[in-house]
C-alpha positions in Angstrom: -3.4 -7.0 12.6 -3.8 -3.2 12.5 -0.7 -0.9 11.8 -0.3 2.4 13.3 -1.0 5.4 11.0 0.3 8.7 12.3 -1.8 10.5 9.7 -5.1 8.8 10.9 -4.2 9.7 14.5 -3.8 13.4 13.5 -7.2 13.3 11.8 -8.8 11.6 14.8 -7.1 14.3 17.3 -8.6 17.1 15.1 -12.1 15.5 15.4 -11.8 14.7 19.0 -10.9 18.4 19.7 -14.1 19.5 17.9 -16.1 16.8 19.9 -15.0 18.5 23.2 -16.6 21.8 22.0 -20.0 20.3 20.9 -22.9 19.1 23.0 -23.6 16.0 20.9 -21.4 13.2 19.6 -21.2 13.3 15.6 -19.0 11.8 13.1 -19.2 15.2 11.2 -20.1 18.5 12.5 -21.5 21.5 10.6 -18.7 23.1 8.7 -16.5 20.1 9.2 -15.1 17.9 6.4 -16.2 14.3 6.2 -14.0 11.6 7.8 -12.8 10.6 4.3 -11.7 14.3 3.6 -10.3 14.8 7.1 -8.1 11.6 6.8 -7.0 12.5 3.3 -6.0 16.1 4.3 -4.0 14.7 7.1 -2.1 12.7 4.6 -3.4 9.2 4.8 -3.7 7.1 1.7 -6.6 4.7 1.8 -9.3 2.8 -0.1 -11.7 2.3 2.8 -12.2 4.3 6.0 -14.2 4.0 9.1 -14.4 5.6 12.5 -15.4 5.0 16.2 -16.1 7.9 18.4 -17.0 7.9 22.2 -17.2 9.8 25.5 -16.9 8.2 28.9 -15.3 8.5 32.3 -12.1 6.6 31.5 -10.5 4.6 28.9 -11.9 1.3 30.2 -15.3 2.7 29.8 -14.7 3.8 26.2 -13.1 0.4 25.4 -16.0 -1.6 26.9 -18.6 0.5 25.1 -17.0 0.0 21.8 -16.6 -3.7 22.2 -20.2 -4.1 23.4 -21.6 -2.2 20.4 -21.9 -4.3 17.1 -21.0 -1.6 14.8 -18.0 -0.3 16.8 -16.7 -3.8 17.5 -17.2 -4.6 13.8 -14.9 -1.7 12.9 -12.3 -3.0 15.5 -12.3 -6.6 14.2 -13.0 -5.9 10.4 -10.2 -7.9 8.4 -10.5 -5.3 5.5 -9.2 -2.6 7.8 -5.5 -2.5 8.1 -4.4 0.8 9.7 -5.6 2.7 12.8 -5.0 6.1 14.4 -6.4 6.9 18.1 -6.8 10.2 19.7 -8.2 10.9 23.2 -8.6 14.3 25.0 -9.7 15.0 28.6 -12.2 17.6 29.0 -14.8 18.6 31.7 -14.2 15.4 33.6 -14.6 13.1 30.7 -12.4 11.2 28.1 -13.3 12.1 24.5 -12.1 9.4 22.1 -11.8 8.6 18.4 -10.4 5.6 16.6 -10.0 6.2 12.8 -9.4 3.0 10.5 -8.5 2.5 7.0 -7.4 -0.1 4.4 -4.1 1.6 3.7 -2.9 2.1 0.2 0.6 2.5 -0.8 1.8 6.1 -1.7 3.4 5.6 -5.1 4.9 8.2 -7.5 3.8 7.9 -11.1 7.0 6.2 -12.1 6.6 3.6 -9.5 3.0 2.9 -10.5 4.3 2.5 -14.1 7.1 0.0 -13.1 4.7 -1.8 -10.9 2.4 -2.5 -13.8 5.2 -3.1 -16.2 6.6 -5.7 -13.9 3.2 -7.4 -13.8 3.0 -7.5 -17.7 6.6 -8.8 -17.9 5.6 -11.7 -15.6 2.8 -12.5 -18.3 5.4 -12.4 -21.1 5.2 -9.0 -22.2 8.1 -6.4 -22.9 6.8 -3.3 -21.3 8.3 0.2 -21.4 7.3 2.9 -19.0 6.7 6.6 -19.1 6.2 7.0 -22.9 4.4 10.3 -24.0 1.6 8.4 -25.8 0.9 6.0 -22.8 0.8 9.0 -20.3 -1.5 11.1 -22.8 -3.7 7.9 -23.1 -3.9 7.9 -19.3 -5.0 11.4 -19.1 -7.5 11.3 -21.8 -11.0 10.1 -21.7 -10.9 8.7 -25.2 -8.3 6.5 -27.1 -4.5 6.8 -27.6 -3.3 9.8 -29.7 -2.0 7.6 -32.4 -1.1 3.9 -32.9 -1.7 1.4 -31.4 -5.5 0.9 -31.5 -5.1 -1.8 -28.6 -5.2 -0.2 -25.3 -6.6 -0.7 -21.8 -7.2 2.2 -19.2 -8.1 1.4 -15.6 -8.2 2.8 -12.1 -7.5 0.7 -9.0 -6.3 0.8 -5.5 -4.4 -2.3 -5.9 -1.3 -2.6 -8.1 -0.2 -6.0 -6.7 -2.2 -7.6 -9.6 -3.7 -6.6 -12.9 -7.4 -6.0 -12.9 -9.3 -9.0 -14.0 -10.6 -7.6 -17.3 -6.9 -6.9 -18.5 -5.5 -10.2 -17.2 -8.2 -12.1 -19.1 -7.3 -10.4 -22.4 -3.5 -11.0 -22.1 -3.6 -14.5 -23.3 -5.3 -13.7 -26.6 -3.0 -10.7 -27.5 -1.3 -11.2 -30.8 1.3 -8.6 -29.8 3.9 -8.9 -27.0 5.1 -5.2 -26.6 3.4 -2.9 -24.2 3.9 0.8 -23.1 2.6 1.8 -19.5 1.7 5.3 -18.5 0.3 6.5 -15.1 -1.5 9.8 -14.3 -3.4 11.3 -11.5 -7.0 9.9 -11.2 -9.9 12.0 -12.4 -11.9 13.7 -9.9 -10.6 13.9 -6.3 -12.5 11.7 -3.9 -10.3 11.3 -1.0 -9.7 7.7 -1.7 -6.4 6.7 -3.1 -6.5 5.4 -6.5 -4.1 4.9 -9.5 -5.1 5.6 -13.1 -2.9 3.8 -15.6 -3.1 3.1 -19.4 -1.5 0.2 -21.2 -0.9 0.4 -24.9 -0.1 -2.8 -26.8 1.9 -3.0 -30.1 
């Protein structure tokens, strides 16, 4: 089931207004940001994004056109897409429409990210602290931790409901049961929402 996302709707409306000014239908016009960048700029948080666009005489024709097109229908029925925003604008006797879809990602603060990972570690029998200076420095670094301990794991993910497979697989063989969790902004802005986290074991 798709949830309504006002940020996606805002991104869709901005594109529809541009569609009404152009001669051809495009997902990206000259000088316009990509769908990914438009959605992110509007405030959407996502790990996957897709779009349907159309122009027709009325809403029924728009809908029928999308449902009889394999690609457009695929977006509407894609189980990996969880959110939607829709915009329509009437211009020159036609209805211009856009549907923006995404797989939504929670908007979590650094502290919330750390607590989420610490909770997952606690469920596996580890005593995990959050927000330590060394853990956050390790998160921001492209090398190892600034000091001890020597065992650490750094990862980026869009899903903090579970630990990455590589980290989860190592937990059973850990000789230590204490951990420090530090989160930081991901390296390189891509528009997609991702969490960057470091876990130090000691």
